[in-house]
Structure formats: C-alpha cells, structure tokens
N, C-alpha and C positions, 0 to 999 in steps of 0.2 A: 504496499503499500506505498507510494512514494510518495503521498499529498500528506499521511500521515506523518513520515520519516520526516519530510519539509520540517510539517508546524512543532514536530520534536527537536530537529535542528532549528529551527527560530526560538523558540524557548528555554532551552542552551544557553543559545547568544544574550536575552535577553535578560534570562537571572545572573549570569557569569560575566555581562557585562566589565572588561578593565578590570578582571582578576588575573591575575596570572595561571600558565598552566605550571601544576605541584607533582611533585610525582608522587607513583599511589606506596611504593614503599616508605617512603618518606613521612607519609600519613597515619598508615596504619601500622608501620612494624613489621609487614607480611613481607616473603618471598620474592613480591614482585621484579621483573623485569627492571632498570634503570628507565629506559623508553616507555612506562607504560605510564600515562602523564590522566591528570583530573584536575578540569576546574574545581573545585567542592562544592562550589554557593553554599545552601543551608539545608543540601539535602540531606536524608537520614544516613545515605551508606556513600563516603566518599567515592565506590567506585562507578554513583550511579552520573555521578561525569566526565566518565570517559572519556577521553577523547584520541579516536582514532585516526592517525594520519594515511593518505593515499599509499600502505607499502604493500600493495598489491591483496590486502582484504578483499576476499570473495562475495560481501555483497552488493550485487548487483552495482560493482566499480565506485561506492558511493561509503566513502567518510568521515567521519566526526563524532557527535553526541551518539552511540549507539546503545547504547545502556539507558537513559532518561527513562522509557519505559517499561521496559524487561524487571527492572531494581521494584518500579511504581506497580505494576501487576504480582510483581512477589511480594510488595510488600501486602496488599490486599488479597491476594489469592491463595497465599502463601500455607494456610491454616496458622501461620504463629499469630496467636490473639498482643504478643508484644511489640512486634514488628507493626501491625495494624494501628495499637493506639498509639504509637511513638510517632509512626507517620500522621494520623492522625491531627496530633496535637501541636511537632512540631513543624510541617510542610503539609497549613490543607489546601492551599493551591492546588496541590499535586493530588490530595483524595480527592478534591473535586474532582478534579480531571479524570482521574481517571474512573470514577463511578458514575461522570458524564460518557465514558464509552463506553463503558457496559455498559450504560442502558440503552446507549444510540445500537451501539452491535442487536444487544436484544430484540429491541424492534424494526431491523431490516436483515 
C-alpha cells in the first residue's frame, strides 16, 4: 500500500524534524550494527523511528522509516497490555492513528 507508506514517511518526517539520527546501539545498549540508526522522537520504542538507507533493501525499492506502523501495530495487537497502555499514555497520536486504520480496514 504505497499511499499508506507515504503517509508514514511524512509522519516520521513531521515528528522528527530537526532531530539527528542516532545509533540504536547507543540508545538501547543492545547489539545493533553501528549503521542501524533512528530518529527517536517520543515513540515508545526507539526502534519505531528506525531509518533505512537505500542500500539494496528489497522493500519495493523504498527506504526511510519502515518501522513506524509495524511497531505501532505490535503495540496494539500484540497481546501485551503493558505495551498497549504505554502507547495510550505516552503516544496518543499513534494509538488514535492505529485504531482509525484498523476501523477503516475493517469497514472496507
């Protein structure tokens, strides 16, 4: 769904305007590669703002913020009440967006 992807790319750009890319390994202390970077914004998980370079990624030739929606859906549908509650409290914009998309998808 290229139009939906475009929307999330624009959302990432709006939410992270002026923020530098940071290495995921520095933010999380986990063993990410040095070139795995994110714009952390106020996402509930720094990985949600991960930015992919155009380095041969096989996602229809696209690059950019490909985890914004993935992590949001995991938070809402992943059967983890703590993650859902954290999203509702810390990132209501993302929660409302996911719920709207699920409602729209269910109707169409």
